[in-house]
TORKOLPA-414212 format. One line per field, with one value per residue: residue in three letters; x, y, z of N, C-alpha, C in turn. Coordinates in Angstrom, 2 decimals, always signed. Layout:
<atoms>
rest = Ala  ...
n.u = X  ...
n.v = Y  ...
n.w = Z  ...
ca.u = X  ...
ca.v = Y  ...
ca.w = Z  ...
c.u = X  ...
c.v = Y  ...
c.w = Z  ...
</atoms>
This chain:
<atoms>
rest = Met  Thr  Asn  Tyr  Lys  Ser  Ile  Glu  Ala  Glu  Ile  Asp  Glu  Ser  Asn  Lys  Ser  Ala  Ile  Ile  Tyr  Phe  Asp  Arg  Pro  Lys  Gln  Leu  Asn  Ala  Phe  Asn  Ile  Glu  Phe  Leu  Asp  Glu  Leu  Ile  Ser  Ala  Phe  Ile  Glu  Ile  Ser  Asp  Asn  Pro  Lys  Val  Arg  Cys  Leu  Ile  Leu  Thr  Gly  Arg  Gly  Lys  Thr  Phe  Cys  Ala  Gly  Gly  Asp  Val  Val  Lys  Phe  Gln  Lys  Ala  Glu  Val  Pro  Asp  Glu  Phe  Met  Ala  Lys  Met  Ala  Ser  Arg  Leu  His  Lys  Gly  Ile  Lys  Ile  Leu  Lys  Asn  Met  Lys  Gln  Leu  Thr  Val  Ala  Ala  Ile  Asn  Gly  Ala  Cys  Phe  Gly  Ala  Gly  Leu  Gly  Tyr  Ala  Thr  Ala  Cys  Asp  Phe  Arg  Ile  Ser  Ser  Glu  Asn  Ala  Arg  Phe  Gly  Cys  Ala  Phe  Thr  Arg  Ile  Gly  Leu  Ser  Pro  Asp  Ser  Ser  Ser  Thr  Phe  His  Leu  Pro  Lys  Leu  Val  Gly  Leu  Ser  Ile  Ala  Asn  Glu  Met  Phe  Phe  Leu  His  Arg  Ile  Leu  Asn  Ala  Lys  Glu  Ala  Leu  Gln  Phe  Asn  Leu  Val  Asn  Lys  Val  Val  Ser  Ser  Glu  Ile  Phe  Met  Glu  Glu  Val  Lys  Lys  Leu  Ser  Ile  Glu  Leu  Ser  Leu  Gly  Ala  Pro  Ile  Ala  Phe  Gly  Phe  Thr  Lys  Lys  Leu  Leu  Lys  Glu  Ser  Tyr  Ile  Asn  Asp  Leu  Glu  Thr  His  Leu  Asp  Arg  Glu  Ala  Glu  Leu  Ile  Val  Lys  Thr  Ala  Gly  Thr  Ile  Asp  Phe  Gln  Glu  Gly  Leu  Lys  Ala  Phe  Phe  Glu  Lys  Arg  Asn  Pro  Asp  Phe  Lys  Gly  Lys
n.u = +0.60  +0.16  +2.54  +2.16  +2.47  +0.63  -0.87  -0.74  -0.76  -1.83  -2.24  -3.08  -3.35  -3.57  -5.45  -7.21  -7.38  -7.28  -5.77  -5.81  -3.73  -4.05  -1.64  -0.58  +0.94  +1.88  -0.02  -2.45  -3.32  -5.08  -7.12  -5.88  -6.04  -4.69  -4.17  -6.81  -7.14  -5.13  -5.99  -8.63  -7.47  -6.62  -9.28  -10.49  -8.18  -8.48  -11.31  -11.36  -9.96  -10.82  -9.38  -9.55  -11.58  -12.44  -11.79  -9.96  -9.44  -7.48  -5.57  -2.24  -0.01  -1.69  -3.75  -6.78  -8.44  -8.49  -10.30  -11.04  -7.80  -7.46  -5.40  -4.72  -7.32  -6.97  -5.38  -6.61  -7.03  -9.07  -12.03  -14.74  -14.33  -12.12  -13.15  -14.92  -13.64  -12.33  -14.59  -15.61  -14.03  -13.70  -16.40  -16.42  -15.18  -16.35  -18.63  -17.41  -16.25  -18.76  -19.99  -18.57  -17.95  -16.67  -16.86  -15.84  -14.10  -13.95  -11.52  -11.02  -8.32  -7.94  -8.52  -11.59  -12.84  -14.99  -14.71  -13.22  -14.97  -16.88  -16.19  -15.85  -18.57  -19.30  -18.49  -19.07  -18.54  -17.23  -14.44  -13.30  -11.27  -9.81  -9.01  -10.29  -12.28  -15.06  -16.53  -17.73  -17.17  -17.81  -19.40  -18.64  -16.74  -18.05  -18.94  -21.14  -21.79  -20.04  -19.34  -20.74  -21.78  -23.85  -25.92  -25.35  -24.55  -26.97  -28.51  -26.97  -26.69  -28.91  -31.24  -31.30  -28.65  -27.09  -27.47  -27.03  -24.11  -23.27  -24.71  -23.61  -21.86  -21.08  -18.52  -18.33  -16.82  -15.14  -16.55  -19.23  -19.78  -19.74  -22.02  -24.38  -24.46  -22.94  -20.58  -19.53  -17.89  -15.35  -12.23  -9.06  -6.37  -3.70  -4.34  -5.97  -5.31  -5.12  -7.96  -9.01  -8.13  -9.03  -11.23  -11.44  -10.79  -12.80  -14.53  -13.79  -13.94  -16.72  -19.38  -18.90  -20.14  -22.84  -22.74  -21.74  -24.00  -25.91  -24.80  -25.40  -28.52  -28.71  -28.05  -29.79  -32.07  -32.76  -33.60  -35.60  -39.16  -41.42  -42.58  -40.90  -38.45  -38.93  -39.25  -36.54  -34.94  -36.20  -34.87  -32.03  -31.76  -32.66  -30.39  -27.98  -28.97  -28.26  -25.55  -22.20  -20.82  -23.56  -24.24  -22.06  -22.27  -24.65  -23.83  -21.92  -22.82  -25.00  -23.10  -21.60  -19.47  -17.15  -17.84  -16.06  -16.03  -16.17  -16.63  -18.16
n.v = -1.20  +2.46  +4.80  +6.61  +9.41  +10.04  +7.78  +4.42  +1.97  -1.76  -4.63  -7.68  -10.07  -13.36  -13.60  -12.10  -9.41  -5.97  -3.39  -0.31  +1.48  +4.38  +6.78  +9.03  +9.00  +10.85  +13.18  +12.21  +10.58  +12.69  +14.04  +15.90  +18.11  +16.91  +14.21  +13.31  +13.56  +11.48  +9.43  +9.02  +8.72  +5.88  +4.78  +4.61  +3.21  +0.98  +0.11  -0.75  -2.74  -5.94  -8.21  -7.85  -8.70  -7.38  -4.29  -3.40  -0.72  +1.16  +2.34  +3.81  +3.62  +4.68  +5.44  +5.36  +7.42  +10.87  +12.39  +15.73  +17.59  +20.16  +21.76  +22.48  +23.84  +26.10  +27.76  +28.16  +30.91  +31.81  +30.71  +29.36  +28.88  +27.41  +25.10  +24.07  +22.86  +20.68  +19.38  +18.39  +17.00  +14.85  +14.14  +12.93  +10.74  +8.91  +8.89  +6.86  +5.17  +3.77  +3.17  +1.25  -2.31  -3.92  -5.30  -3.92  -3.44  -1.64  -1.16  -0.41  +0.44  +2.34  +5.38  +7.33  +9.22  +12.34  +12.88  +10.79  +8.75  +8.94  +7.93  +5.24  +4.77  +4.22  +2.09  -1.11  -3.19  -2.98  -3.58  -3.26  -2.75  -3.17  -0.52  +1.42  +4.24  +6.62  +9.20  +12.51  +15.38  +17.81  +20.10  +20.58  +22.75  +24.39  +24.02  +22.13  +18.53  +16.25  +14.14  +11.94  +11.50  +12.00  +10.86  +7.85  +7.34  +7.43  +5.57  +3.26  +3.53  +4.56  +7.24  +8.80  +8.20  +8.68  +11.67  +12.66  +11.95  +13.95  +16.50  +16.71  +15.42  +12.88  +10.11  +6.55  +4.22  +1.01  -1.26  -0.26  +0.72  -1.89  -2.21  -0.69  -1.54  -0.48  -1.32  -4.51  -5.96  -6.59  -6.79  -8.19  -6.11  -7.73  -9.62  -8.39  -7.43  -9.92  -11.00  -9.18  -9.73  -12.12  -12.31  -10.45  -12.22  -14.44  -12.74  -12.48  -14.66  -15.11  -14.75  -12.60  -10.72  -11.36  -10.40  -7.85  -7.24  -7.46  -5.90  -3.03  -3.33  -3.18  -0.47  +1.04  +0.08  +2.37  +4.47  +3.39  +2.93  -0.08  -1.14  -0.52  -1.42  -4.28  -4.77  -4.23  -6.07  -8.46  -7.65  -8.73  -10.54  -12.11  -11.22  -12.60  -15.17  -16.07  -16.26  -17.96  -18.38  -18.51  -21.46  -22.91  -22.33  -24.09  -26.86  -27.15  -27.02  -29.25  -31.05  -30.89  -29.25  -26.06  -23.50  -22.47  -19.16  -17.26  -14.94  -14.55
n.w = +0.28  -0.17  +0.94  +4.34  +6.40  +8.47  +9.20  +9.17  +7.00  +6.20  +4.52  +4.63  +2.48  +2.58  +5.09  +3.48  +5.02  +6.15  +8.00  +9.42  +11.10  +13.18  +13.33  +15.34  +17.87  +20.01  +19.64  +20.33  +18.38  +17.48  +15.02  +11.85  +8.99  +7.07  +8.07  +7.78  +5.05  +3.93  +5.22  +4.23  +1.12  +1.93  +2.45  +0.17  -1.52  -0.06  -0.15  -3.24  -3.48  -4.36  -2.91  -0.19  +2.82  +5.02  +7.43  +9.49  +12.03  +14.19  +16.90  +17.11  +20.12  +23.40  +22.64  +21.23  +18.93  +19.87  +18.70  +17.21  +16.53  +18.76  +19.25  +16.20  +15.70  +17.67  +16.50  +13.88  +11.55  +10.75  +12.02  +11.26  +8.53  +8.75  +10.04  +8.38  +6.25  +7.42  +8.58  +6.14  +4.86  +7.14  +6.86  +3.99  +4.33  +6.16  +4.87  +2.91  +4.56  +5.07  +2.77  +1.79  +0.65  +1.98  +5.42  +8.24  +11.10  +14.36  +16.31  +19.62  +21.33  +23.25  +24.42  +23.33  +21.40  +20.63  +17.17  +16.79  +17.94  +16.24  +14.28  +15.08  +15.76  +12.98  +12.07  +11.22  +13.60  +16.71  +19.07  +22.24  +23.78  +27.41  +28.71  +27.20  +27.06  +26.44  +24.98  +24.11  +23.74  +21.92  +22.78  +24.67  +24.05  +22.77  +20.19  +18.00  +17.48  +14.91  +12.57  +12.38  +14.62  +16.23  +14.38  +14.57  +17.72  +19.39  +18.46  +19.15  +21.77  +22.77  +23.23  +25.46  +27.20  +25.22  +25.26  +27.59  +27.42  +25.02  +26.28  +29.00  +28.67  +29.79  +30.46  +29.25  +30.63  +30.03  +30.36  +30.58  +27.87  +27.29  +28.71  +27.21  +24.91  +23.09  +22.00  +20.69  +22.31  +24.68  +25.59  +27.37  +27.39  +27.17  +25.03  +22.90  +20.32  +19.26  +19.60  +18.08  +15.75  +15.33  +15.04  +12.48  +11.04  +10.90  +9.74  +7.22  +6.33  +5.30  +2.67  +0.78  -1.18  -0.41  +2.32  +1.86  +0.76  +3.02  +4.54  +2.96  +3.13  +6.00  +6.46  +5.08  +5.98  +8.29  +6.77  +5.02  +4.14  +5.45  +3.49  +1.11  +1.61  +2.13  -0.68  -1.71  +0.02  -1.23  -4.01  -3.37  -2.35  -4.41  -6.53  -5.10  -5.03  -7.38  -7.77  -7.40  -5.01  -3.83  -4.64  -3.79  -0.68  -0.43  -1.45  +0.59  +2.87  +2.55  +2.68  +5.18  +5.75  +5.90  +4.03  +1.04  +0.10  -2.87  -3.65  -5.91
ca.u = -0.06  +0.86  +3.17  +1.73  +2.66  -0.28  -1.16  +0.09  -1.86  -1.19  -3.08  -2.99  -3.75  -4.03  -6.36  -8.29  -7.60  -6.89  -5.30  -5.17  -3.07  -3.52  -0.24  +0.25  +0.46  +2.11  -1.22  -3.57  -4.02  -6.28  -7.59  -6.25  -6.74  -3.59  -4.47  -8.07  -6.55  -4.62  -7.23  -9.66  -7.15  -6.42  -10.29  -10.24  -7.45  -8.83  -12.17  -11.57  -9.02  -11.46  -8.85  -9.74  -13.00  -12.34  -10.75  -9.67  -9.57  -7.19  -4.86  -0.95  -0.09  -2.68  -5.06  -7.75  -8.18  -8.95  -11.21  -9.96  -6.67  -7.64  -4.15  -5.10  -8.52  -6.95  -4.67  -7.07  -7.18  -10.83  -12.46  -15.63  -13.75  -11.35  -14.10  -15.90  -12.53  -12.21  -16.11  -15.88  -13.21  -14.30  -17.45  -16.66  -14.48  -17.78  -19.41  -16.50  -16.04  -20.34  -20.59  -17.70  -18.69  -15.75  -17.00  -15.31  -14.12  -13.03  -10.18  -10.78  -6.98  -7.76  -9.43  -12.59  -13.69  -14.76  -14.67  -12.67  -15.91  -17.77  -15.81  -15.70  -19.72  -20.08  -18.06  -19.78  -17.96  -16.34  -13.91  -12.97  -9.96  -10.35  -8.61  -10.69  -12.91  -15.85  -16.97  -18.15  -16.80  -17.87  -20.54  -17.53  -15.70  -18.71  -18.74  -22.36  -20.64  -20.03  -18.37  -21.87  -22.14  -25.48  -26.40  -25.10  -24.31  -28.31  -29.32  -26.66  -26.91  -30.56  -31.39  -31.01  -27.16  -26.80  -27.96  -25.68  -22.78  -23.46  -25.21  -23.51  -20.46  -20.53  -17.39  -18.57  -15.85  -15.39  -17.60  -20.28  -20.02  -20.59  -23.89  -25.09  -24.39  -21.96  -19.05  -19.42  -16.99  -14.56  -11.03  -8.00  -5.05  -2.97  -4.76  -6.43  -5.17  -5.38  -8.61  -9.56  -7.36  -9.27  -12.72  -11.20  -10.36  -13.83  -15.47  -13.57  -14.60  -17.81  -19.58  -18.57  -21.30  -24.08  -22.10  -22.11  -25.93  -26.47  -24.58  -26.54  -29.68  -28.88  -28.01  -31.05  -33.12  -33.05  -34.72  -36.53  -40.19  -41.48  -42.52  -39.71  -37.48  -39.03  -38.69  -34.89  -34.51  -36.50  -34.40  -30.76  -31.98  -32.61  -29.11  -27.29  -29.12  -27.29  -24.11  -21.38  -21.06  -24.85  -24.24  -20.92  -22.76  -25.51  -23.35  -21.15  -24.16  -24.88  -21.76  -21.32  -18.46  -16.85  -17.64  -15.12  -16.87  -15.41  -16.90  -18.72
ca.v = -0.17  +3.51  +4.82  +7.24  +9.64  +10.13  +6.37  +3.08  +0.74  -2.91  -5.61  -9.53  -11.03  -14.44  -13.16  -11.06  -8.34  -4.92  -2.65  +1.08  +2.00  +5.94  +7.14  +9.77  +8.93  +12.12  +14.08  +11.18  +10.26  +13.26  +14.18  +17.20  +17.98  +15.61  +12.94  +13.14  +13.19  +10.17  +8.45  +9.57  +7.59  +4.62  +3.91  +4.61  +2.14  -0.33  -0.60  -0.95  -3.90  -6.92  -9.06  -7.54  -8.31  -6.81  -3.89  -3.05  +0.50  +0.95  +3.65  +3.67  +4.09  +4.22  +5.99  +5.16  +8.67  +11.97  +13.55  +16.42  +18.51  +21.21  +22.89  +23.22  +24.57  +27.52  +28.38  +28.57  +32.11  +32.13  +29.48  +28.70  +28.26  +25.89  +23.63  +23.47  +22.23  +19.75  +18.58  +17.98  +15.62  +13.77  +13.14  +11.90  +9.62  +8.23  +7.99  +6.21  +3.71  +3.24  +2.47  +0.37  -3.31  -4.84  -5.23  -2.81  -3.61  -0.37  -1.73  +0.55  +0.26  +3.19  +6.46  +7.05  +10.73  +13.58  +12.54  +9.39  +7.91  +9.21  +7.30  +4.34  +3.88  +4.19  +0.94  -2.61  -3.97  -2.31  -4.06  -2.29  -2.70  -3.09  +0.58  +2.46  +5.24  +6.88  +10.17  +13.55  +16.39  +19.00  +21.07  +21.63  +23.78  +25.46  +23.07  +20.94  +17.33  +15.91  +12.98  +10.83  +10.79  +12.37  +9.96  +6.40  +7.05  +7.42  +4.41  +2.62  +3.57  +5.09  +8.76  +9.47  +7.30  +9.95  +12.94  +12.73  +12.18  +14.88  +17.78  +16.31  +15.22  +11.82  +9.09  +5.88  +3.10  -0.12  -1.50  +0.93  +0.79  -3.04  -2.56  +0.27  -2.02  +0.65  -2.27  -5.72  -6.95  -6.12  -7.82  -7.55  -5.21  -8.73  -10.37  -7.23  -7.07  -10.92  -11.05  -8.65  -10.67  -13.31  -11.51  -10.17  -13.74  -14.70  -12.25  -12.33  -16.20  -15.04  -14.76  -11.75  -10.82  -11.61  -9.92  -6.97  -6.53  -7.26  -4.52  -2.13  -3.27  -2.61  +0.56  +1.60  +0.45  +3.35  +5.36  +2.89  +2.28  -1.13  -2.02  -0.06  -2.47  -5.46  -4.76  -3.85  -7.49  -9.35  -7.74  -8.54  -11.96  -12.83  -11.39  -13.87  -16.25  -15.92  -16.52  -19.06  -18.26  -19.18  -22.68  -23.24  -22.24  -25.16  -27.75  -27.37  -27.14  -30.69  -31.88  -30.61  -28.56  -25.18  -23.15  -21.79  -18.41  -16.49  -13.17  -14.60
ca.w = +0.07  -0.29  +2.42  +4.86  +7.40  +9.99  +9.21  +8.90  +6.37  +6.29  +3.99  +4.71  +1.52  +2.88  +5.57  +3.34  +5.84  +6.07  +9.09  +9.19  +12.37  +13.21  +13.86  +15.97  +19.02  +20.75  +19.28  +20.55  +17.28  +16.88  +13.01  +11.22  +7.66  +6.53  +8.61  +7.11  +3.50  +4.29  +5.33  +2.80  +0.58  +2.43  +2.44  -1.29  -1.82  +0.25  -0.68  -4.11  -3.48  -3.80  -2.27  +1.21  +2.52  +6.14  +7.27  +11.33  +12.05  +15.62  +16.82  +18.15  +21.52  +24.36  +22.22  +19.68  +18.73  +20.68  +18.03  +16.30  +16.65  +19.27  +18.47  +15.08  +15.98  +18.22  +15.53  +12.85  +11.26  +10.19  +12.70  +10.44  +7.40  +8.87  +10.28  +7.18  +5.65  +8.57  +8.39  +4.85  +5.04  +8.02  +6.54  +3.43  +5.11  +7.01  +3.84  +2.48  +5.45  +5.39  +1.86  +1.10  +0.57  +3.34  +6.52  +9.12  +12.73  +14.89  +17.94  +20.18  +21.85  +24.37  +24.74  +22.02  +21.92  +19.81  +15.69  +16.92  +18.46  +15.08  +13.27  +15.79  +15.69  +11.78  +11.91  +11.40  +15.14  +17.68  +19.65  +23.31  +25.19  +28.82  +28.95  +26.27  +27.21  +25.03  +25.57  +23.18  +24.13  +21.20  +23.16  +26.07  +23.86  +22.03  +18.83  +17.94  +16.71  +13.77  +12.03  +12.05  +16.12  +16.41  +14.21  +15.17  +18.91  +19.64  +17.85  +19.82  +23.17  +23.47  +23.37  +27.19  +27.02  +24.02  +25.92  +28.81  +26.52  +24.46  +26.94  +30.00  +28.78  +30.41  +29.82  +29.53  +30.53  +28.70  +30.98  +30.52  +26.67  +26.79  +28.78  +26.88  +23.48  +22.28  +21.81  +21.02  +23.29  +25.73  +25.41  +28.20  +26.45  +26.86  +23.78  +22.29  +18.76  +18.88  +19.14  +16.90  +14.42  +15.08  +14.37  +11.44  +9.93  +10.80  +9.07  +6.33  +5.71  +5.13  +1.73  +0.82  -1.72  +0.78  +3.59  +1.10  +0.16  +4.40  +5.14  +2.49  +3.51  +7.42  +6.56  +4.13  +7.35  +8.82  +6.03  +4.29  +5.49  +5.65  +1.93  +0.04  +2.69  +1.57  -1.96  -1.55  +0.53  -2.34  -4.94  -3.29  -1.98  -5.74  -6.73  -4.07  -5.19  -8.77  -7.35  -7.35  -3.61  -3.08  -4.86  -2.50  +0.41  +0.00  -1.32  +2.13  +4.19  +2.63  +2.34  +6.23  +5.92  +5.81  +2.67  +0.70  -0.88  -3.76  -4.06  -7.44
c.u = +0.75  +1.83  +2.89  +2.18  +1.81  -0.71  -0.36  -1.28  -1.74  -2.52  -2.08  -3.83  -4.32  -4.85  -7.65  -8.70  -6.55  -6.55  -4.72  -5.16  -3.31  -2.45  +0.42  -0.15  +0.82  +1.06  -2.38  -4.05  -5.11  -6.17  -7.29  -6.36  -5.36  -3.82  -5.70  -7.91  -6.29  -5.59  -8.43  -8.95  -6.50  -7.68  -10.33  -9.35  -8.07  -10.17  -12.15  -10.45  -9.95  -10.52  -9.11  -11.14  -13.38  -11.48  -10.99  -9.10  -8.75  -6.13  -3.21  -0.79  -1.29  -4.18  -5.61  -7.86  -9.30  -10.24  -10.06  -9.15  -7.15  -6.52  -4.41  -6.12  -8.12  -6.03  -5.55  -7.32  -8.88  -11.46  -13.48  -15.16  -12.76  -12.02  -14.65  -14.71  -12.59  -13.48  -16.20  -15.28  -13.40  -15.73  -17.59  -15.73  -15.50  -18.33  -18.50  -16.42  -17.72  -20.52  -19.36  -17.70  -18.10  -16.83  -15.81  -15.38  -13.49  -12.55  -10.17  -9.91  -7.37  -8.96  -10.00  -13.18  -13.83  -15.82  -14.29  -14.16  -17.00  -17.57  -15.78  -17.31  -20.17  -18.98  -18.87  -19.75  -17.10  -16.13  -13.51  -11.54  -10.63  -10.27  -9.32  -11.81  -13.84  -16.50  -17.01  -17.83  -16.70  -18.49  -19.57  -17.15  -16.83  -19.07  -20.45  -21.37  -21.11  -19.58  -19.79  -22.42  -23.45  -26.26  -26.76  -25.40  -25.88  -28.84  -28.48  -26.59  -28.11  -29.88  -31.02  -29.74  -26.40  -26.78  -27.15  -24.28  -22.58  -23.60  -23.95  -22.37  -19.45  -19.52  -18.08  -16.91  -16.08  -16.13  -19.22  -20.90  -20.42  -22.31  -24.99  -25.09  -23.48  -20.82  -19.59  -19.75  -16.06  -13.47  -9.82  -7.29  -3.95  -3.49  -5.80  -6.24  -5.57  -6.84  -9.50  -9.21  -8.35  -11.04  -12.64  -11.65  -11.80  -15.06  -15.15  -13.68  -15.95  -18.24  -19.41  -19.52  -22.43  -23.83  -22.21  -23.43  -26.25  -25.86  -25.34  -27.51  -29.88  -28.52  -29.12  -32.28  -33.10  -33.85  -35.57  -38.11  -40.46  -41.58  -41.44  -38.77  -37.36  -38.71  -37.08  -34.82  -34.81  -35.30  -32.92  -31.04  -31.86  -31.46  -27.99  -27.58  -28.59  -26.28  -23.75  -21.47  -22.31  -24.65  -23.01  -21.46  -23.88  -24.88  -22.06  -21.73  -24.31  -23.58  -20.95  -19.53  -18.27  -17.11  -16.73  -15.67  -15.53  -15.34  -18.03  -19.83
c.v = +1.19  +3.91  +6.23  +8.22  +9.80  +8.36  +5.99  +2.16  -0.51  -4.04  -7.15  -10.42  -12.34  -14.67  -12.74  -10.10  -7.30  -4.31  -1.24  +1.29  +3.74  +6.01  +8.30  +10.18  +10.22  +13.27  +13.24  +10.77  +11.01  +13.75  +15.98  +16.99  +17.04  +14.77  +12.26  +12.77  +12.09  +9.30  +8.30  +8.38  +6.70  +4.05  +3.78  +2.83  +0.72  -0.81  -0.80  -2.28  -5.10  -8.16  -8.87  -7.68  -7.80  -5.69  -3.14  -1.69  +0.38  +2.26  +3.24  +4.34  +3.91  +4.78  +5.69  +6.82  +9.90  +12.74  +14.76  +17.41  +19.67  +22.52  +23.74  +24.24  +26.19  +28.08  +28.72  +30.53  +32.59  +30.48  +28.50  +28.09  +27.12  +24.79  +23.12  +22.74  +21.02  +18.58  +18.06  +16.49  +14.57  +13.44  +12.42  +11.03  +8.64  +7.55  +6.99  +4.86  +3.32  +2.27  +1.26  -1.26  -3.99  -4.19  -4.69  -3.36  -2.47  -1.20  -0.88  +0.11  +1.06  +4.25  +6.46  +8.48  +11.35  +12.55  +11.04  +8.72  +7.83  +8.13  +5.65  +3.32  +4.08  +2.93  -0.40  -3.27  -3.20  -3.21  -3.52  -3.22  -2.65  -1.59  +1.64  +3.06  +5.72  +8.03  +11.13  +14.82  +18.31  +20.25  +21.80  +22.95  +24.60  +24.68  +21.99  +19.70  +17.01  +14.53  +11.72  +10.60  +11.21  +11.29  +8.03  +6.19  +6.64  +5.78  +3.28  +2.61  +4.08  +6.72  +9.19  +9.09  +8.61  +11.18  +13.49  +12.47  +13.44  +16.29  +17.80  +15.79  +13.75  +11.21  +7.93  +5.07  +1.96  -1.04  -1.29  +0.58  -0.58  -3.01  -1.93  -0.05  -0.86  -0.28  -2.99  -6.60  -6.57  -6.99  -6.98  -7.26  -6.47  -9.18  -9.46  -7.50  -8.67  -11.68  -10.30  -9.08  -11.76  -13.13  -11.05  -11.25  -14.58  -14.31  -12.58  -14.37  -16.38  -14.71  -13.16  -10.49  -10.23  -10.41  -8.20  -5.83  -6.64  -5.85  -2.96  -2.31  -2.88  -0.84  +1.62  +1.48  +1.28  +4.74  +4.92  +2.36  +1.16  -2.07  -1.72  -1.33  -3.84  -5.82  -4.67  -5.73  -8.31  -8.91  -8.46  -9.84  -12.30  -12.67  -12.08  -15.22  -16.96  -16.22  -17.80  -19.47  -18.83  -21.09  -23.30  -23.10  -23.39  -26.43  -28.06  -27.52  -28.96  -31.81  -32.02  -30.48  -27.28  -24.29  -22.43  -20.47  -17.63  -15.31  -13.27  -15.25
c.w = -0.06  +1.40  +2.91  +5.95  +8.56  +10.45  +9.02  +8.20  +5.75  +5.22  +4.00  +3.54  +1.90  +3.90  +4.92  +4.10  +5.54  +7.33  +9.01  +11.00  +12.12  +13.90  +14.14  +17.45  +19.77  +20.37  +19.82  +19.48  +16.31  +15.04  +12.74  +10.00  +6.89  +6.68  +7.69  +5.74  +3.06  +4.24  +4.73  +1.78  +0.64  +1.74  +1.21  -1.50  -1.61  -0.38  -2.36  -4.50  -3.19  -3.61  -0.77  +1.23  +4.27  +6.89  +8.95  +11.14  +14.21  +15.51  +17.70  +19.46  +22.04  +23.91  +21.34  +19.18  +19.70  +20.04  +17.22  +16.83  +17.16  +18.91  +17.19  +14.95  +16.68  +17.02  +14.14  +12.68  +11.15  +10.59  +11.86  +9.33  +7.54  +9.31  +9.05  +6.51  +6.54  +8.58  +7.05  +4.29  +5.91  +7.69  +5.26  +3.26  +5.75  +5.91  +2.91  +3.34  +5.14  +4.26  +1.44  +1.58  +1.77  +4.87  +7.53  +10.93  +13.47  +16.39  +18.29  +21.74  +23.29  +24.58  +23.25  +21.82  +20.60  +18.32  +16.04  +17.36  +17.00  +13.96  +13.57  +15.25  +14.25  +11.38  +12.12  +12.95  +15.56  +19.24  +21.28  +23.97  +26.45  +29.32  +28.58  +27.50  +26.19  +25.62  +23.81  +23.76  +22.98  +21.91  +24.19  +25.13  +22.64  +20.76  +18.99  +17.19  +15.41  +13.60  +12.09  +13.55  +16.34  +15.85  +14.30  +16.56  +19.52  +19.27  +18.48  +21.40  +23.91  +23.15  +24.60  +27.86  +26.58  +24.36  +26.64  +28.15  +25.90  +25.21  +28.16  +30.14  +29.74  +29.32  +30.12  +29.39  +29.84  +29.04  +30.70  +28.93  +25.87  +27.03  +27.88  +25.15  +22.67  +21.80  +21.60  +21.72  +24.01  +25.72  +26.25  +27.23  +26.20  +25.61  +22.95  +20.85  +18.51  +18.71  +18.57  +15.76  +14.33  +14.78  +13.13  +10.47  +9.68  +9.88  +7.68  +5.32  +4.92  +3.50  +1.46  -0.22  -1.04  +1.77  +3.11  +0.96  +1.93  +4.71  +4.54  +3.13  +5.27  +7.35  +5.84  +5.13  +8.14  +8.21  +5.69  +5.20  +5.09  +3.87  +1.04  +0.44  +1.81  +0.12  -2.27  -1.23  -0.51  -3.74  -5.08  -3.05  -3.78  -6.36  -6.40  -4.92  -6.90  -8.75  -7.31  -5.80  -2.97  -3.45  -4.03  -1.41  +0.42  -0.13  +0.19  +3.13  +3.94  +2.98  +4.18  +6.58  +5.64  +4.39  +2.12  -0.63  -1.83  -4.09  -5.64  -7.95
</atoms>
């Protein structure tokens, strides 16, 4: 993959997976414009790679992502123009992440705040280290939220907890994040990435066309009415029924073995 300055991206073709490390540990992996431009480029590169079926996002050091780089905010000569540039890039990245056919896993190794929380909630799975903490500090500094956090967070934790996080700046620890359905699993730090990679391998063995369509249907379920959604389900199950993967899945079922899906 391309060499980047603010992120490190790896592809493991043998396991059909990719990892993006946020790599600004001294700045708590906080987003700035250059960082986001690189992240968007890596997302596009991975989403276009047919050999990758699962993408992991995680952070170097002790932090997943602290959100936006407030030092850059403070230095901005025209704050609203600067924030417009930040938000456009943050949201472009979210759209690519949500629309890519690959399944995505946020491996939350430490503090996960602000826009970092937005990116984590935009992923399909969230695995948390026992050391992770989760919060939204936008309104504390006089900003309204961005990066999909007001879209995804209340759907995961419920409106009451989301309100506490946005307006009272409540911080959730890993145990609370699991309790309120913000994460799928909490793992001890000693085996954290090992467990994340196990999940990635399991996801990568699945049927990529069926997974991609299921991801699309789940996203559309937020906006479709029932009749529209039933039509979409019918449309996509017909498409998957015409795939080689469906024939392989049936054959493997009757032969009592694991299927070998090819994405065709």
